[in-house]
N, C-alpha and C positions, 0 to 999 in steps of 0.2 A: 504494500499500499504506499502511495506517495503522500507525503505530508508537506504542505507548503506553509511557511511561516510568513504571515501577513505583514509583520513589522519590517521585514527585510526589503520589501519592494514597494515602489509607488503603485497606487491602485491602477493607473492607466497601463503600466507595464504589465502588471499581473493579469489584468483583464484581457489584454491582447494575447498573452501567453496561454491563458485558459481557453480563449476562443480558437487558437491554433490547435490545441489538443482536441477540442471538440470536433473541429472540422476534419482533422486527421483521422479520427475514429469513424467518420461518416462518409468517407470517400467510397466510390464504387469498387471497392476491392471485392473480388469474386469469392465471397464466403457464404453466400446464400443464393437461392434460386433467382430472386428478383434482380440481382446484380450481375448475373452471368451474361456475358456478351455473345450476341449472335447464337442464341439457343437453337438447337436442331433436335427434333424428336424422331425417333425411328423405332418401328416394331418389325420384327422378323418372325414369321410363323411357318413351320414345316411340320405338318401333321402326319406325313407318310415318308420319312427319310429312308434311305437304303439300310437294310438290316446289317448290323445289329444296333444301329443307332436308334434311340427312343425319339418319339415326337418332341418337338422343342418349340417354345415361344420365348423370345428374348426381347428386351427393351433397352434402348440406348438414349442417353442424353449427352449431346456434344455441345461444346461451347469454345469460343476463341480465348486463347491465352498465349500471346506471342512468346513469352519466355517465363522461366521460373518453374517451380514445382507446382503440380496441381493441388488446389486447396482441398482440405478435408471438409467434406459436405455431408449434411444429414438430410437427404432428400429421399422421399419414399416414392414408389411407383406402383400403380395398380391398373388392372384391366377390368373394366366393368365392376370395380369394387374388390376384385381378387388381388391380393398383394403379391408382388414379386419379391424374391430374395435377391440380396446383393450378389453380384458376380465379380469377385475381386480380380480374377484372371483376365477379365475384359475391361477393367477399369485402369485408367492411366492416360498418358500423353498420346496425342495423335499428331499428325503432321503440323497442324496449325493451332492446336489447343489441347483440350482434355475431353475425356469421355468417361461417363458413368455407365456401367453395364448391370443388367438385372436379368434374371431368368425365373420362369414360373416353375415352382416345385410341387404345386398342387394341381388338381384337375382344373382345366380352364373353365371359364363361365360358359354357359350354353350359347350356341350360335344365335345371332340376331341380325336383323336387317342393318343395324348400326351398332358399333361398339366403340368404347372410348378408352384410350390410354392416357393416364394422368400422372404427372410428376408434381410433388407438392412438398413444401416445408412451411415454416412459420411466416416466411416473407411473401408467399404467394403460390400460384398454381399455373402450370403450363400443360396444355392437353391437345390431343388430336382425336378426332372421330373419323371413322372410316366405314365404308359400305361392306357388309358381309365379311368382316375381317376373320371371324372364327369359323367360316365355312371351309370344310375340307376341299382342296382343289385336286383335279385330276385331268389327264388327257385321255380322250376316247378316240380310238382308231376308227377310220372309215371302212376298214375291211374286217371281216370276222376272223377269229382264230382258225388256223389251218387253211387259210385262203391261199391259192396258188397265184404267184405274181411273177413279173418279169423285169429285167433291167429296163430302166426308163419309165416304169410305172410311177404314179404319184399316189402316195398314201397320205391322207389328211388326218391330223390329230386336232380334235376340237377341245379347247379349254373349257372347263366346266362353269366358270363364273363370268358371265358376259359383261359385267360392270368393271372388270379388271382391265388393265393395259398390259399385254404380254410384252416383255422386254427382251427375252432371249430364250431360245429353244435349241437343244442339241441331244444327241443320242448315239446309238450304235446298233449295227446288226451283229449278233453273236451266234456263233456255231461252234460248240466245243471250246477249243482254245483259240479259235480264230475270231478276231474282232475288227470290224470295219466302222470307223467313226463316220457319222453323217451330220450335216447341218440342216436347217430348215428355213424356208421363206415364210414369213408370217404375214397374214392378212387379217386384220382385226383380231379375233381370238382363235383363228385357225392356222395351224402350222402345216406347211406342205413339204413332204419329204420325197425326194426323187430316189428311187431304188437304184443303187449303183451296180455295176457289173460284179456279180458274185458267183461262187461255185454253186452248182445245182444241189438242192437238198433242203433240209429243215433249218430255219433260222429264227432267232428271237430278236425282234426290233423293240428296243427299250428307249424311251424318250423321257426327258425331263425339261421343265420350263420354270422360268422366274417371271413374276408379274408384279405390278404395283396395284394395290387395292385403291379404289377411289376414295379420296379424302373429302370429307364434307365439312370439316371444321379444323382450323389450326389456330389456336389461341395462346398467346404468351410465348410465341416462338417465331423465329425467322423462316423456318422450313419444317415440313412434316412429311413423313413417308411411311408406308406400310408395304413391306416386301413379302410376298408369299410364294410358295413353291408347290409344284405338283408333278406327278409322273404318270406314265401310261406305257403299256407294252402290248405286243400282239405277236403270236406265233404264226409264221408264214412258211410256205414252201416255195423255193425258187425253182422255176422251171427252166430247163436248158434252152 
């Protein structure tokens, strides 16, 4: 505790010094949510990852901090009222600032037309709302299992949630130890895969996609995004 002896100083000098102390304690140093610069909110959801990975929902709060150590913050995160746990391995410096990471350790809330991710502490709240965030995503093939196909044929994979914006699609034809990577052209929520020249026989075409869910509200942040993933596969026979 600092003790100031009034007799030693002229009142004007002391008042200026005390005012300086007060202002120094109230500058926008990033020690609470309200003072974090250029806040960015991100939710990542993957309900059907490749085995043996479990389904995952993670949340991230990023902010600018050009230099120095990231501050210790006490900010909570919840999705439709279900609290996230802190994820220390994902928390720390980024290229331009700092990141707080969280992950869901309990069952997610039920799927809804709109869901809200919220970050909060005593200084305020920042949140995003998005369309059908908690809906499981998938890719559905335009041909049935065991269909016979040929090189040059086009197989379509339709994304399950039409309100999303599909950002990337990729996959591979697999037969035993042989794997042939393929890309896809995307039109709206449909990915078009051209069958490459392959050996005759049975193949599994497995595809995965990333998409951005539609954001309906972004409050208390400079940017908000929700990234979702989904997969689909179909067994086919390549005809010579």
